[in-house]
N, C-alpha and C positions, 0 to 999 in steps of 0.2 A: 504494500500500500504505499510505503514511504517513496518507493520509486516512481509510482504513478503521479504521487503529488509533486515530486521534483520535475517530472516531465510536463506537468501542466502549468508550472510557475512561469517559464518564458512564454507560453501561450497567452497567459493572462496578461503578461507585460506588453505583448504585441497588440493585444485587443484593446488595452487602455491607450496606447499611442494613437491608434485610429480614432478612437473617441475623443481624445484630447484635441486633435486638429479640428474636428467637427464642433465641439464645444466652444473652442476659441473664436472661431468664426461667428458662432451664434451670439456669443457675449459682445463682440464688437458691434454686430449688427443691431443688437438691441439698443445699444447707446447711440450709434450713428443715425439710425433711421427714426429715432425718437427725437432727433434734433439736439442731442447732446454731444456736440463735436469735439468739445474739449476733453471730456470723459472717454470719448472713443479714441482720441489722439493718445491720452495717457496709457490707455489699455494696449493700443497697438505698439506704442513705444516700448512698453514692458515686454511684449512679445518679441519684439525684434532683438531686444538685449544688446549688450555692449558689442558683441561680434557681429551684429546685423543679421537680417533675413530678408531676402528679395520680397517675399509676400508682405511681411509685416512692416518693412521700412517704406513700401509703397502706400500701404494702409495709413501708417502714421503721417507720411508726408502729405497725403491728400487731405485728411482730417485735420492735420496740422496747419496746412494752407487755409482751409475753411474758417479756422479759428484763430488765425493770425499769429501763430507760434513763431518765436524767434529762431528755433532750430530746425524749421521746416527744410531750408536748404541743405543743411547737414544731413538730415534723415534721409532725403532723396539722393544726395550724392553718394552716401554710403550704400544704399540700395543698389544704385547704378553701377557702382564699382564691383559689386558681388555679381550683378547680372552680366556685366562685360567679361567677368572671369569665366562664368558658366557658358556664356555665348561662345568664347573662344575655344573652350572644350567641347561644345556641343550641348544644346539645351536638352536634346534627347539622346544624341549619340555618346555624350560624355557621361552619361548616368551610370554605366556599367561599371565604373570604378567602385560603385557602391555595391560590393559583393552581396548576393543573398536577397536583393530586393525582390525578385521573382519568387523565390523560395517562401519568403515571409509574406509581405504584401507591399504595394507601392508606397504606403505611408512612411515606410522606414527610410526612404531616400530623401536626400535634401531636395526642398523645392528650388528649381531652377529658373522657373517663370516661362512665360509665353513671349513671343516676339512683340505682340502688341502691348504687353506690359512693360517691356524695355522702352519702346516708343513713349509711353506715358510718363516714364520718369523724366525723360527730357522735356516733355510737354508741360509738366507741372513745374518743372524747374524754370522754364521760360515765363509761366504766368507768375510764379513767385518773384522772378526777377523784374518783371514788369511792375508788380505791386510795390517793390522796394525802390522802383525808380532806376534800376540799372538796365537801360535798353541795350547797352552794348552786350551785356551777358545775355540777355533775352534773345538777341539776334543769334548769338552762338548756338544757344540751346534749341531754338526753332530749326536752325540749319541741321543740327545733329538729329532732331526727331525725324525730319523729312528724309535726310540721309539713310537713317535706319530703315524707314519704311521701304524706300526705293530698292534697297539690296535684300530685303527680307525674302522675296521670292526665291532668288538664286540660292541664298543661305538655306532656306528651308529644305529645298530639294536635296542639297548635299547632306544636310543634317539627318534628314529621315533616311536616306540611303545608308548612311553610316550606322544609324540606330538599328536599322533592320539586319545588317551584317554582323553587328556586335551581338545582337540577340541570338542570331544563328550560331555564332561562335560559343556563346555561354551555354546554349542548349547542347551544342556538340561535345563540350567538355565535361558535361554532367553525366555521370554513369547512370543515373536513374532513368533518363530519357531513352537510354538504349534498350531498357528492359520492357518497353511498351510500344505499341503502334501509333505513334503520335499523329501521323498522317491521317489514319482513319478517325481517330478521336477528334481531331481538329475540324475535319470536314463535316463531321456529325454535329458539332455544336456551333460552328460558325454562322450557319444560316439562321439558327435560333437567336443568336445574339444580334445579327444585322437587322432583325425584324424589330427590335427595341428602339431603333433609331428613326423610325418613320417620321417621328415629330420633327425632324430637322427640316422637312419641307415647309413648316410653318414659319421658318425664319427668312427674313429678306437677306440672304447671304450676299455679302459683297465679293465680286471677283477680284482677287488680288489681295495684297496685304496693306492697302491703303486705307488709313482712317481718314475720311474726308474732313472730319471735325479738325484734325490736327492741319491739314491743308488749308482749311478755311481760315482758321484762327491765325495761322502763320501769315496768310495773305493779308488779312486785315492789319496785322502788326506791321508788315513791310509797307503797306499802303500808307499807313499812319507816319512812317518813317521816310515817305516820299521815294522809296524804291519801287517805282512802278514796274519796271520789267520783271522782277522777282515776283511781285505781287500778282501780276497778270498770269504767270505760269502757274502759280499755286491756285489761283482762282479757277483756271481752266481745269487743272487737275481735280479739284473738288467738284466742279460743274459736271465733269464727265461721269462722276459716280452718282451724284444726287439729283442734278438739275434743280437744284434749289433756287427759288426765286430771289432770295436775298442776295445771291452772287450777281445777278444782273443789276440789282440795285446799287450794289458796291461798285461794280464796274462803270456804271452811269457816273457815279460820284467821281471816280478816278479820272475818267475821260474828261469830265468837266474842269477837274483840277489842273489837268495837263494844258487846259486852254486858258488858265489863269483864274478860275473861280475860287473865291474865298469863303464860301458857305462852310459852316461847321455842323457837326453831327454828333449824336450820341448813340453808341452801340451797347447792347447788352449781349454777352455770351451766357446762354442759359443751360446749365447742366441739370436735366430733370429726371427724377426717379432712380431706380435701381437696376443695374445691368443684369445681364443673364447670369445665372448660378448653376452650380453643379449639384445634382442629386444623386444618391446611390440607389442603384437598382440590383438587388440580389436575386439570382436565379438559381434554383436547384436542378440539376440536370440528372438524367438517368445514370446511376452510378456504373451500370453494365457497360457503359461506353469504354470504361478502362478495364475493370476486373470484377469478378464475382466476390472477391473479399474486400471491396471497397464499400463503404457504409455511406460516404458523403461525397458528392461531386458538385461543388458549388462555384459559381462564377458571379463576381460583382463588378459591375461596370459603371462608370460615371455617366450620367444623362444630363444634357443641357437644358435648363429650364428657362423659359422666356423671362426676360426683365419686366419690370413694372413701372409704368409711368405714373407721375405724381398728379399731373394735370394734363387736360386735353389740349388746351390752348393758351398761349401768352399773348398779351397785347398792351399797347400803351394808349390811353385815352386822354387827349388833351383837356385842360380845365376850361379854356376859353370857348371852344366851339365843338367839343366832344368829338374831334377828329380822331379816327381809329389808325393805329399802326399795328400790323400783325407781325409776330415772330414765325420764322420758317425753320423747319428742321434742316439741319445741314449733315447730321449723322445719326444713325441708329446703331450704337455700340454692339447691340446684339448681333448685327451683321458682320461686324468686325471679329468678334469672339467666335461666332459660329463657322466663319470661314477657316479660322486656324484649327479649330475643334474637328470639323469635317475632314480636313486634310490629315489630321493626326489619327483618325479613327482606325484605320487599318493597323496601325502600330499599337493602339490601345487594345483592340481586339486580340492581336497576336499575343500581347503580354499577358492578357487576362486568360486566355486559353492555356498558354504555357504554364501559368501559375496554377491553375485548377489542375491540369494533367499531373504537374509534378507533385502537387500535395496529395493527389489521389493515389499516385504511385507509391508515395511515402507511406500511405495507409496500407497498401498491399504488403510493402515491406515489412511494416511493423507487425502485421498479421502473421506473416511468414516467420519472423524472428520469434515473436511470442510463442507461436505454435511449435516451434523447434525445440525451445528450451523448457516451456512450461505446459505443453499440450493444448487441448482444446480451450481451456480457461485463459492460457497465456495468449492464444490467437485472438480471442475475443477482446481481451484487455488491450492487445496492441491495435486492433482495429478502432476500439472506443477511443483510445489516446490519439490515434491518427485522424478520426472523425472530428474530434474535439478541436484538434489542431487546425484542421482544414476549415471548419466552421468559424473559428475564432479569428482566423487571419484572412477570412474572406471579406476584405473590406476595399472598396474602390477609393482611389485618391481623388478626393472632391475639393481639394485646396485650389483656390481661385480668389483673385482681387474682388472684393465685394463692395468697395467704396465708390467704385465707378458709376456714372449715370446710365440710365437706359438709353438717353438720347441726348443730343446737344442742339440747341436752337440758337438762332440769332436775331435780333431785333435792331432795326435802324430808325432813328427818329431824327429829322432836322431840328437844329436847335431853335430855329426861328418859330417852331410850333409852341414854344414856351412851356410853362409847367404842365406836368402830365402825372397821371396815375398808371404805376405798372401793375398789371392784373394777371392772374392766373385763373382761368374759368370764371372771370368776372369778379372774382374776390381780390380786393386790393392788397397788394404785397407791400408796396412803398409808394410815397409820394415823392416825386422828383421836382424839386424847385431850383430855378436858376438864379444865382447870386454869385458874383465875382468877389464879394467881399465875405471874408469869414465871419460867421455869426454863430457863437455858441448856443444862442437861444433856440435855434432849430433843434439842436439835439437834446436840449432840456426839455422842450415840448414833447417830442416824440422820437423813439428810436426808428420809427417807421418813415422818417423823412430824410432823403438824400439830397444834399445840397452840391450842385455842380455849377461850373462856370460855362456860359453860352458863347464865350469868346474863342474858345478852343474846342478841339475833339474831345470827346470822352469815351473811353471803353471801360466797361464794367463787367465783372464776373459774377454771375448769380448761381448759387447751389439751391435747388429746390427739391426737398425730399418729402414734402407733405407737411412737415412740422419744423418750425423755426428756421426758415430760410437765411442764408447768409450771403453777403456780397462783399466784394473787394474791388476798389477803384484801381484799375490797371493803368489807366492813362487819363490825365485830366487834373489840372491844378486850379485851386482857388487862391486868388491873390491875397 
């Protein structure tokens, strides 16, 4: 009995590791989507630790930016450094140095991130630099974000090819795989698993690895810096994906400025809702696919769940004549996430099947060893331990950045329209008043009043999650 207990201890530890990841994300989401950005930032920063973590540094950086934390840039920088390290090794192809990940489960490996998450490090570093008034640094980070996007397709093709080769090498070097007919078992289970991904057709998947929100916001920044050639290229890139009307409106402004027009505008970059998340789907397959001595053949796979918007529409309504300006969507982050997830799917399924087969074969081996030394009772004990091991380690890796929005919208208002209300589904979020003189009374009166100067362009970032929206002024000074 003592040996059975000792055998179950590592199983329990592995199971707790998988639960820990899930619970951590839930704890963060509870604070973040309740509008408690500072608490979410503190929690994520604690999870990142002093050594850093790609997932949690990004979560901490985003929530830190939303709540104006002084170490936002440091957190994002540390996360990007780690991401760059993993990217150079291979986001997928480099994970095989983590020996035993298949045998146990994907949760034991270090989270290396997705390409789109790497882009978002640079994107939020750029936004934070704008907020701090460091436009030279913002230019550098926007350039890095767009460069990372453009080389993503070639990188991904090489990385997934490397990952498949490394996976095959790992299986070939494992003696357990040689004792079973993996090809037959894999062919029997693959079609069952593929059926579980029919929901991907519900996603508006973008072709390629370009997040049009990054292209659009970069274009707006470069236009505000009078770098019209670069802005034009980026606007065209974003328009080719989304055909958003806001891009045509911005191009009209830029063309007028080239002709000497001095009109000023206010833009809101609106991040709305919660992006797509991963859920775990556990499937129990017929154990006879492997062996009659196997009691449990289970596969857990990650499923992509659609994101949730916070509002249907955003608009600005002027105080003077009730003129309406509508925000237009420039990116659905679900499409960005689903694109990369769908391209990883063959690798995800290969790993899941390999893991299930290997654990099932381990059950058969324990049954055989137990029977050899202790007879029928030993065989049963071996099978039970193996089945418990298989069930406890049957966890999909559902780690993913959860602080990202469902979609990004942009709103353009000419400053000569004067004061206006910013609304979400006809509910007022903020009153925007134009005054080029600092007046503390505005803020004493209400936290829902934003004071801007109509003599210059203003670019604001708004994060709307349903509760306690937050904003940052990225560009625009009051004298």
